[in-house]
MDAnalysis code that builds the backbone (N, CA, C; Angstrom):
import MDAnalysis as mda
import numpy as np

u = mda.Universe.empty(243, n_residues=81, atom_resindex=np.repeat(np.arange(81), 3), trajectory=True)
u.add_TopologyAttr("name", ["N", "CA", "C"] * 81)
u.add_TopologyAttr("resid", np.arange(1, 82))
u.add_TopologyAttr("resname", ["MET", "ASP", "TYR", "SER", "ASP", "GLU", "CYS", "ILE", "LYS", "GLN", "THR", "GLY", "GLN", "ARG", "VAL", "ARG", "SER", "VAL", "ARG", "LEU", "ASN", "ARG", "GLY", "LEU", "THR", "GLN", "GLY", "GLU", "LEU", "GLY", "GLU", "LEU", "SER", "GLY", "THR", "ASN", "GLN", "GLY", "VAL", "ILE", "GLN", "LYS", "ILE", "GLU", "LEU", "GLY", "LYS", "SER", "ASN", "GLN", "PRO", "ARG", "HIS", "VAL", "MET", "GLU", "ILE", "ALA", "GLU", "ALA", "PRO", "ARG", "VAL", "ASN", "PRO", "ALA", "TRP", "LEU", "GLN", "TYR", "GLY", "GLU", "PRO", "TRP", "ALA", "SER", "VAL", "GLU", "VAL", "ALA", "PRO"])
u.atoms.positions = np.array([
    [0.843, -1.173, 0.000],
    [0.000, 0.000, 0.000],
    [0.887, 1.235, 0.000],
    [0.613, 2.173, -0.868],
    [1.330, 3.435, -0.893],
    [0.594, 4.443, -0.020],
    [1.332, 5.216, 0.678],
    [0.746, 6.227, 1.546],
    [0.893, 7.591, 0.903],
    [-0.097, 8.431, 1.095],
    [0.005, 9.795, 0.598],
    [0.970, 10.570, 1.491],
    [1.477, 11.663, 0.986],
    [2.387, 12.492, 1.776],
    [1.728, 12.937, 3.079],
    [0.461, 13.278, 3.011],
    [-0.246, 13.738, 4.206],
    [-0.384, 12.610, 5.227],
    [-0.671, 11.415, 4.766],
    [-0.801, 10.252, 5.646],
    [0.534, 9.963, 6.335],
    [1.620, 10.030, 5.586],
    [2.957, 9.793, 6.130],
    [3.277, 10.846, 7.189],
    [2.952, 12.088, 6.888],
    [3.205, 13.187, 7.812],
    [2.409, 13.004, 9.106],
    [1.147, 12.619, 8.985],
    [0.299, 12.447, 10.161],
    [0.757, 11.263, 11.013],
    [1.210, 10.190, 10.383],
    [1.748, 9.061, 11.141],
    [2.946, 9.535, 11.951],
    [3.825, 10.284, 11.335],
    [4.988, 10.820, 12.035],
    [4.608, 11.707, 13.203],
    [3.584, 12.519, 13.013],
    [3.130, 13.397, 14.089],
    [2.578, 12.590, 15.257],
    [1.854, 11.518, 14.953],
    [1.315, 10.674, 16.027],
    [2.445, 9.953, 16.772],
    [3.433, 9.445, 16.028],
    [4.573, 8.781, 16.670],
    [5.270, 9.766, 17.610],
    [5.530, 10.953, 17.120],
    [6.204, 11.974, 17.935],
    [5.380, 12.328, 19.165],
    [4.091, 12.523, 18.985],
    [3.208, 12.882, 20.082],
    [3.221, 11.815, 21.181],
    [3.082, 10.568, 20.788],
    [3.087, 9.468, 21.760],
    [4.445, 9.377, 22.444],
    [5.500, 9.480, 21.670],
    [6.854, 9.386, 22.236],
    [7.071, 10.466, 23.293],
    [6.727, 11.705, 22.960],
    [6.909, 12.805, 23.904],
    [6.001, 12.650, 25.116],
    [4.781, 12.192, 24.884],
    [3.832, 11.973, 25.975],
    [4.350, 10.943, 26.962],
    [5.093, 9.974, 26.472],
    [5.648, 8.917, 27.329],
    [7.030, 9.296, 27.886],
    [7.522, 10.472, 27.491],
    [8.807, 10.939, 27.991],
    [9.995, 10.178, 27.438],
    [9.874, 9.704, 26.192],
    [10.931, 8.917, 25.560],
    [11.698, 9.739, 24.532],
    [12.980, 9.449, 24.418],
    [13.760, 10.022, 23.322],
    [13.533, 9.146, 22.088],
    [13.952, 9.630, 20.948],
    [13.858, 8.806, 19.738],
    [14.677, 7.533, 19.907],
    [15.833, 7.645, 20.508],
    [16.685, 6.480, 20.726],
    [16.040, 5.456, 21.651],
    [15.408, 5.938, 22.711],
    [14.742, 5.026, 23.653],
    [13.577, 4.309, 22.985],
    [12.765, 5.050, 22.226],
    [11.655, 4.408, 21.524],
    [12.183, 3.418, 20.498],
    [13.260, 3.786, 19.815],
    [13.873, 2.873, 18.864],
    [14.320, 1.587, 19.530],
    [14.985, 1.719, 20.662],
    [15.463, 0.536, 21.387],
    [14.300, -0.324, 21.879],
    [13.275, 0.316, 22.448],
    [12.110, -0.427, 22.949],
    [11.362, -1.149, 21.831],
    [11.412, -0.604, 20.639],
    [10.661, -1.184, 19.523],
    [11.531, -2.070, 18.629],
    [12.772, -2.293, 19.027],
    [13.639, -3.182, 18.268],
    [14.180, -2.576, 16.984],
    [14.197, -1.273, 16.920],
    [14.749, -0.588, 15.750],
    [15.798, 0.396, 16.256],
    [15.902, 1.564, 15.681],
    [16.898, 2.517, 16.166],
    [16.406, 3.955, 16.022],
    [17.193, 4.868, 16.544],
    [16.829, 6.286, 16.541],
    [16.618, 6.808, 15.128],
    [17.433, 6.374, 14.194],
    [17.317, 6.849, 12.813],
    [15.987, 6.504, 12.179],
    [15.480, 5.308, 12.462],
    [14.182, 4.895, 11.920],
    [13.072, 5.759, 12.507],
    [13.126, 5.974, 13.826],
    [12.111, 6.802, 14.483],
    [12.168, 8.225, 13.925],
    [13.360, 8.751, 13.759],
    [13.519, 10.100, 13.219],
    [12.918, 10.207, 11.815],
    [13.208, 9.244, 10.948],
    [12.660, 9.271, 9.582],
    [11.140, 9.238, 9.595],
    [10.566, 8.409, 10.456],
    [9.103, 8.325, 10.535],
    [8.535, 9.655, 11.018],
    [9.110, 10.200, 12.081],
    [8.610, 11.458, 12.636],
    [8.725, 12.615, 11.643],
    [9.758, 12.604, 10.828],
    [9.945, 13.668, 9.838],
    [9.148, 13.443, 8.556],
    [8.448, 12.317, 8.473],
    [7.658, 12.024, 7.277],
    [8.518, 11.607, 6.102],
    [9.695, 11.066, 6.380],
    [10.611, 10.668, 5.317],
    [10.650, 9.155, 5.118],
    [9.724, 8.448, 5.733],
    [9.641, 6.998, 5.577],
    [8.379, 6.692, 4.783],
    [8.536, 6.300, 3.525],
    [7.381, 6.105, 2.642],
    [6.420, 5.027, 3.118],
    [6.957, 3.961, 3.693],
    [6.112, 2.893, 4.202],
    [6.675, 2.415, 5.532],
    [6.287, 3.077, 6.613],
    [6.818, 2.677, 7.911],
    [6.542, 1.205, 8.188],
    [7.600, 0.401, 8.279],
    [7.442, -1.042, 8.458],
    [7.411, -1.462, 9.912],
    [7.771, -0.596, 10.801],
    [7.912, -0.978, 12.198],
    [6.773, -0.462, 13.072],
    [5.648, -0.126, 12.466],
    [4.559, 0.497, 13.216],
    [4.051, -0.423, 14.329],
    [3.929, -1.713, 14.068],
    [3.446, -2.638, 15.096],
    [4.376, -2.617, 16.308],
    [5.671, -2.692, 16.072],
    [6.642, -2.696, 17.166],
    [6.691, -1.346, 17.875],
    [6.598, -0.275, 17.099],
    [6.626, 1.063, 17.684],
    [5.384, 1.277, 18.541],
    [4.238, 0.810, 18.088],
    [2.994, 0.946, 18.853],
    [3.032, 0.104, 20.126],
    [3.662, -1.052, 20.046],
    [3.712, -1.958, 21.192],
    [4.516, -1.358, 22.347],
    [5.601, -0.684, 22.051],
    [6.477, -0.144, 23.096],
    [5.739, 0.811, 24.043],
    [5.034, 1.835, 23.536],
    [4.302, 2.722, 24.450],
    [2.851, 2.294, 24.679],
    [2.499, 1.091, 24.197],
    [1.167, 0.507, 24.380],
    [0.053, 1.361, 23.769],
    [0.204, 1.662, 22.484],
    [-0.854, 2.353, 21.755],
    [-1.362, 1.450, 20.632],
    [-2.551, 1.754, 20.175],
    [-3.193, 0.978, 19.122],
    [-2.474, 1.217, 17.790],
    [-1.973, 0.160, 17.143],
    [-1.256, 0.343, 15.880],
    [-2.117, 0.957, 14.773],
    [-3.420, 0.651, 14.752],
    [-4.302, 1.235, 13.731],
    [-4.402, 2.744, 13.927],
    [-4.493, 3.161, 15.179],
    [-4.531, 4.597, 15.448],
    [-3.193, 5.229, 15.092],
    [-2.093, 4.590, 15.489],
    [-0.777, 5.165, 15.256],
    [-0.504, 5.358, 13.770],
    [-0.839, 4.371, 12.967],
    [-0.521, 4.461, 11.544],
    [-1.554, 5.247, 10.751],
    [-2.812, 5.051, 11.062],
    [-3.861, 5.639, 10.215],
    [-4.695, 6.721, 10.888],
    [-4.629, 6.814, 12.212],
    [-5.444, 7.792, 12.918],
    [-6.922, 7.460, 12.861],
    [-7.218, 6.174, 12.717],
    [-8.614, 5.755, 12.577],
    [-9.450, 6.239, 13.766],
    [-10.566, 6.912, 13.491],
    [-11.388, 7.436, 14.580],
    [-12.002, 6.337, 15.447],
    [-12.187, 5.153, 14.892],
    [-12.763, 4.053, 15.673],
    [-11.726, 3.340, 16.519],
    [-10.460, 3.625, 16.301],
    [-9.385, 2.946, 17.025],
    [-8.975, 3.777, 18.222],
    [-9.181, 3.240, 19.415],
    [-8.762, 3.975, 20.599],
    [-7.241, 4.093, 20.602],
    [-6.763, 5.123, 21.246],
    [-5.317, 5.365, 21.281],
    [-4.629, 4.309, 22.129],
    [-5.133, 4.084, 23.317],
    [-4.495, 3.162, 24.253],
    [-4.948, 1.721, 23.995],
    [-4.086, 0.787, 24.357],
    [-4.469, -0.620, 24.329],
    [-4.567, -1.097, 25.760],
    [-5.357, -2.107, 25.982],
    [-5.552, -2.635, 27.334],
    [-4.250, -3.239, 27.847],
    [-4.020, -3.114, 29.150],
    [-2.787, -3.683, 29.730],
    [-2.724, -5.186, 29.625],
])
């Protein structure tokens, strides 16, 4: 699936928002999600055409992956513990 520029930008904004809300650096979120700071930075800046690590990134701060990637209104932000 190809993402529009706006969709990519919004995914990055949600990743950044959640990361900051949880008090994490890009490096910490990268480590928690099994990736690295550079990947998180690219996603947040909207420079990742198809973010492949959304499931892992969502799992680290316990947010809904559908909300994180697509901002779906029916998808709650938080996931149950």
